[in-house]
C-alpha distance (Angstrom), angle and dihedral (degrees) to the residues before:
residue distance angle dihedral
M1 . . .
S2 3.82 . .
D3 3.80 119.1 .
D4 3.79 87.8 -128.2
P5 3.79 107.4 45.8
S6 3.82 93.5 167.5
P7 3.80 110.2 143.1
I8 3.80 114.6 -105.9
P9 3.78 111.8 -126.1
A10 3.78 111.2 -104.9
N11 3.79 92.4 -134.1
N12 3.79 116.2 35.8
G13 3.74 98.9 147.4
G14 3.80 97.7 82.6
G15 3.74 129.4 -105.2
E16 3.77 130.1 77.8
A17 3.80 118.8 -36.8
T18 3.77 117.5 -117.3
P19 3.81 121.2 -131.3
A20 3.80 87.8 -103.0
D21 3.82 90.0 53.6
L22 3.79 91.6 50.6
E23 3.81 91.7 46.7
A24 3.81 90.9 51.2
Q25 3.81 90.5 48.2
V26 3.81 91.9 51.5
A27 3.82 90.8 47.3
A28 3.82 90.2 51.4
Q29 3.80 91.4 50.1
V30 3.81 91.8 48.4
A31 3.82 90.1 49.4
A32 3.81 90.6 50.8
T33 3.80 90.3 48.7
N34 3.81 92.4 49.9
Q35 3.78 94.3 44.1
L36 3.82 96.7 93.5
P37 3.84 95.9 43.6
N38 3.82 90.0 49.4
V39 3.80 92.9 50.7
R40 3.81 91.3 46.2
A41 3.82 91.8 49.4
A42 3.82 91.2 51.9
A43 3.80 91.6 45.0
E44 3.81 91.2 51.5
K45 3.80 90.5 57.4
W46 3.79 91.2 46.4
A47 3.81 91.3 48.7
G48 3.79 91.2 55.5
A49 3.80 93.1 47.4
I50 3.81 93.6 46.4
G51 3.81 92.5 48.1
T52 3.80 92.4 50.0
I53 3.79 96.3 47.2
V54 3.81 94.3 43.6
G55 3.81 88.3 51.0
L56 3.80 91.9 51.7
F57 3.80 92.9 48.9
T58 3.81 90.9 47.2
L59 3.80 90.0 51.3
S60 3.80 91.2 49.9
G61 3.80 89.4 51.0
L62 3.80 90.4 52.5
V63 3.80 92.2 47.2
K64 3.79 88.1 55.5
G65 3.78 88.6 68.4
P66 3.81 136.6 165.3
D67 3.81 94.1 -58.4
D68 3.81 93.2 58.9
F69 3.80 90.8 39.7
A70 3.82 91.5 54.1
K71 3.81 90.7 54.1
V72 3.82 91.6 63.2
N73 3.79 119.6 93.7
A74 3.82 111.1 -93.7
A75 3.81 91.8 -119.2
W76 3.82 90.1 61.9
Q77 3.80 98.9 40.7
P78 3.87 98.4 84.2
V79 3.82 90.3 56.3
I80 3.81 94.4 60.0
P81 3.85 100.3 63.8
V82 3.81 90.4 43.3
L83 3.81 91.7 54.0
L84 3.80 92.6 44.5
G85 3.81 91.8 47.9
L86 3.82 92.9 50.7
A87 3.80 90.8 45.1
V88 3.81 92.2 52.5
A89 3.83 91.5 47.0
L90 3.81 92.9 50.1
G91 3.79 90.8 44.5
L92 3.80 89.9 53.6
I93 3.82 91.3 48.3
A94 3.81 90.8 48.8
T95 3.80 92.1 49.6
L96 3.82 94.1 48.2
L97 3.82 94.6 45.7
A98 3.80 92.4 46.9
A99 3.80 89.7 50.4
R100 3.79 90.3 48.5
A101 3.79 90.7 50.6
A102 3.80 90.8 48.6
Y103 3.80 99.5 45.1
G104 3.80 107.9 12.1
W105 3.79 124.3 -151.5
P106 3.82 117.5 -48.6
K107 3.81 108.2 -103.8
R108 3.77 142.8 141.0
S109 3.79 118.4 -123.7
W110 3.79 126.1 -159.3
L111 3.80 94.3 -179.0
V112 3.80 120.2 125.1
G113 3.78 137.7 179.8
S114 3.81 118.9 1.9
L115 3.81 92.4 -7.3
Y116 3.79 89.8 57.1
M117 3.81 91.1 49.6
Q118 3.80 91.2 49.7
D119 3.81 89.8 50.1
Q120 3.81 90.5 50.5
R121 3.81 92.5 49.4
S122 3.80 90.6 48.8
A123 3.82 90.6 49.1
A124 3.81 90.4 50.0
I125 3.81 91.6 52.8
T126 3.83 91.5 48.2
A127 3.80 91.8 47.7
A128 3.81 92.1 49.2
R129 3.81 91.9 50.1
S130 3.81 91.9 47.6
L131 3.80 89.9 50.7
I132 3.81 92.4 50.8
V133 3.83 91.7 50.8
A134 3.82 89.6 45.9
I135 3.81 91.9 53.4
V136 3.82 92.5 47.7
S137 3.83 90.9 47.6
A138 3.81 90.9 48.8
V139 3.82 92.0 51.2
L140 3.80 91.1 49.9
S141 3.80 90.2 46.8
F142 3.80 91.5 52.6
A143 3.81 90.7 48.0
L144 3.81 91.9 51.8
F145 3.80 92.5 47.0
A146 3.80 90.6 49.5
T147 3.81 91.3 48.4
A148 3.82 92.1 50.5
V149 3.79 92.6 49.0
G150 3.81 90.1 45.0
I151 3.80 90.6 54.4
I152 3.81 90.4 50.1
W153 3.80 89.8 50.9
F154 3.79 103.1 38.5
A155 3.82 109.5 20.0
P156 3.82 117.7 110.4
R157 3.78 111.5 -76.4
A158 3.79 123.5 -113.7
A159 3.77 114.9 -102.7
P160 3.81 111.0 -97.8
Q161 3.76 113.8 -103.6
T162 3.79 114.1 -105.6
S163 3.77 114.3 -117.4
L164 3.80 110.3 -128.6
S165 3.77 130.4 -169.2
L166 3.79 122.5 -130.8
V167 3.81 111.4 -159.8
T168 3.78 119.8 -169.4
T169 3.79 124.1 -161.6
S170 3.78 131.6 173.7
T171 3.79 91.0 -93.7
T172 3.79 108.5 26.4
V173 3.78 148.9 12.1
V174 3.81 120.7 -127.3
C175 3.79 121.0 -167.1
G176 3.77 129.5 -178.0
E177 3.78 146.5 84.8
L178 3.78 115.0 -30.3
R179 3.81 111.2 -115.1
S180 3.77 102.5 176.5
I181 3.76 142.9 -23.8
D182 3.81 127.3 -157.2
K183 3.79 141.1 139.7
S184 3.79 93.2 -72.1
G185 3.79 95.4 54.6
I186 3.78 150.4 -72.8
T187 3.79 123.1 -66.5
I188 3.81 115.6 -151.7
S189 3.80 129.0 -177.3
D190 3.78 94.2 -130.6
M191 3.83 112.9 -135.3
V192 3.80 92.1 -153.0
T193 3.80 101.6 51.1
G194 3.79 98.0 23.4
H195 3.80 90.8 -132.5
D196 3.78 133.1 107.4
V197 3.79 112.5 -97.0
T198 3.81 122.2 -163.5
I199 3.78 116.4 -153.9
P200 3.83 117.3 -163.9
S201 3.79 113.5 -119.2
G202 3.80 92.1 -121.0
A203 3.80 92.1 57.3
V204 3.82 95.6 53.0
Q205 3.80 113.2 105.2
L206 3.83 101.1 167.3
V207 3.81 137.8 4.6
E208 3.84 119.7 -163.3
Q209 3.79 133.9 177.8
V210 3.82 110.8 -130.9
T211 3.81 136.2 170.9
A212 3.81 94.4 -141.2
C213 3.77 133.8 23.7
P214 3.80 117.7 -118.5
V215 3.78 117.3 -106.2
V216 3.78 109.5 -104.2
S217 3.79 114.2 -143.7
P218 3.80 114.9 -133.9
């Protein structure tokens, strides 16, 4: 859309205008008058579409919650909230700009005649620019949402947590990877000493499965 959408007179070469010239001039004036309503009508449809799609992508990002996030390799995890945050911000910008293009800012105008027409043309240009920025922001938002969800789906998986055994006796606590268990006792690869420790069955008070050994104070 040109920054100066003023209609060009149908006859600017002097002399009397023909009926065709007058008809073209009237058509140009009608088009200029309808320019703002047409832009606002298009922007209203875009605003609805952008709001719906941004909402669906946001919902999909929420559905992919902490459980799915935790499955992603730790090196990829910081990228996901950044992408989702940028996507939400751009989606909000797109929604607000599309709404502005569709409805404008509330105001009261006392302009009449040519000043009113100039104000309407200026408002149409502003609305069209806002709509273009809204569409670009929405596309970028969708791309960021899709990238974040793609990382959650296809990024390398986090290494499974090792299951450790915590064995408590009356005198000590041994924690580490279970080596063997039989009638004579339990053999644990002790995380503290780095050696296998065999605990007689009669000395065992409690056996627990843990994901990390407790820190033993010196």
